[in-house]
N, C-alpha and C positions, 0 to 999 in steps of 0.2 A: 281643344281641351278646355273643359269647364274649370272655373276657379274652385280650388279645394276649400271646403268649409268644415266647421267643427262637426264631429260625429256624436250622436247620442250613444248611450250605453248599449242599446240594442243593436244599433248600426255597427258599432265596434265589434260586438259579439259575432255578427254575421260575417263581417270582413275577416275576423280572426279564424272563424270556422272555414271560410273559403281557403285561406292560406294554409291552415292545418291539414285540411282534406287533400289539398294539392300536394303537400309535402309527403304525406303518408301513403298516398295512392297514385301519385304521378298523373293525376287527371282531376278535373274539377267535377263536383257532384251535380246531379240533376236537382231541380228545385225540390222535388219530393224527398230525395236523399238528404239534402241540406235541411229540410224541415224536420226530418227524423233526428238529425244531429242536434237541432236547436229546440226540440220539443214541440214542433208545429206539425205533428204527424198528419193531422186531419185538415191542414190549411196551407197547401202550397201557394195559395193566393197571398197569404201573409208574407211568405218568403219573397215572392215576386215584388211585393210592395217595397221591402227593404232593399232588394237588388236595384230597383228603380231609383230609390233614394241615394244609394251609393254611386250609381251612374251619374245622376244629376249633380252630385257634389264633386265628381271627378276622380273618385277613388277606384273605380273600375270602368271598363268599357265593354261593350257587347258587339261582337262582329256580326256579319251578315248571316252566318250560320247559327247564330244564337249562342256561340261560345263566349265565355267570360274571361277577360284579361284583367289582372290586378295592376293598377298604376302604383308600383312600389315607390316611386319618387314621392308621391303625395302621401302614401299610406305608411311610409317607413317610421315616422315619428310615433304614430299610434301603435303600430305593431311591435316596435322595439320595446315600448313600455308595457305592452299587454302580456308579453311572455315570449321567450325565445324557444326555438326548436333545437334540441340537442341531436347531434349526428355522430356516426362513426364512419371511418374510412373503410371501404370494402373494395378489394381488387376484383377486376373482371379478367378472366383468363382467356387467352387466345384459343380459337377453335370452338368446337361444339361438343356437348355431351349427348350421345345418341339415346333416343327413346326406344331404339330397336337393338341392333347388334352393337357390341362394344367397340370402343376405339382406344388407342394408346393413351395412357394416363399422363404422359409428359405434357406440361402446360407452362406457358409463359404469360406474364402479366401484360395485358393489353392497355388497361386504364384503371384508374381508381375513382370510385364514386362515393359521395356522401349519402348515407342512408339514415333515416330517422331512427333514434333509439327505441321508439315505440314499435318499430318493425324488427329491428336488430338490437336487442338489449345488450348493454355492455357486459363484459365478462365472458363472451364467447368469441370464437373465430368464425368469420364468414367469408364467402367468396361468391362471385357471380359467374355463371356459365350459360351459354346459349343452347337451347334444346334443338335437337334434330330428329326427324322421323315422326312416326305416328303411333308408336306402341303405348303412349300414355295419353292419347287424345280424349278418351272417355273420362280421364281424371282432370281434364281441363288444361292439359299441357300440350301445346301445339308447336309445330316446327317454327323456329325463330323466336319463341318466347325466351325471356331472360329469367333464369332461376337464381334466387337467393338461397344459398346453401349454408347451413350451419355445420361446422365440423363436429361430428357426434358418432362415435364408433358403436354405440349401443342404442339402436332405434326401438321405438314402440311398434306394436303390431299395426299394420296399415299405414305406417309412415311412408312417404315417397322418399327414396334414398338414392344417392349416388354410390354405387358399389364398385369396388375394384375386383374384377374377376380375371384370373390368369394374367395379371398386370395390365388389364384394360378396364376402362371405366364405362359403366352403363347406368341408365336411369330406370328404376322399376319401383313397384310397391313392395315393401317388406311384409311378409306374412309368415305366421306360424300355423301350419296346417297338419293335423295328425302327427304331431311331434316333430315335424320337419320345418326347418327354416327355409323359406323360398323367396325368390325375387319374381314377382308376378306382373306381367304387362296388363295394362288397362286400355285395351285398344278395340276399335271398331273392325280391325283386320284380324282374321283368324291365323295369319301366318306367324304371329308372335307367340312364343311359347315360354312357360315358366322356367326358371333356372333354380335347381336345388342347390342350396349353398353348402359348400364343403369348407375344409380348413384353408383352402387357397383363396377364399373370398374375404375381403375386408370392406366394411362399410366406411366410406369416406365422409359422408355427411347426410343430413336430412334437409329436404326442401322446405323452407319456411314461408316463401312468398314467390308467386309467379307474376312477372311483369310482362306486358306486351312489348315485343322487341322494338317496335317503331318509336318508343319513347327515348331510346338511347341513340346517341350519335353513331353514324356508320363508321 
């Protein structure tokens, strides 16, 4: 480990941007994405320069695959003074929410995770569920993904929703088509069919974020 040295204003901005992006997206950005965040859209080389400076000063390390790790022991003093990240506690429920056929709505809390308020603003109720099946794969939701769901009984058209149908929960896209309210699959498979919503259907919540499942502990 190199000896930590003082940071310039720009180096601190890059370090804070790395920390913030990681907290909000659960992964570190590419040089180009980081450049976009910092206003260097046309110069990823400029970003690479500051990454090199942070590495040489001991605030980050770069592994053999090119991944960046933040040395929080060295960076803590700077990041604490730069601004803190506010979070809310969100429960993850046992079991999965199918993207295909529905399953029983009974759920037990498996764990509680802290989520940035930039993703989950205060004043709402949220929970996490694992996706199962392929009926929403065209919408970017694949089996094993973790869904952040906001409790919201009245969705907007084209919202991705968790719906309670005949006492079972399923994940679909909410649509209003020709005066009908429908739950529509977004799938590469033709076997999944729309569900016309009746009085025995209740919208449990709206999907606000999709996380890759492998970022959460098993």
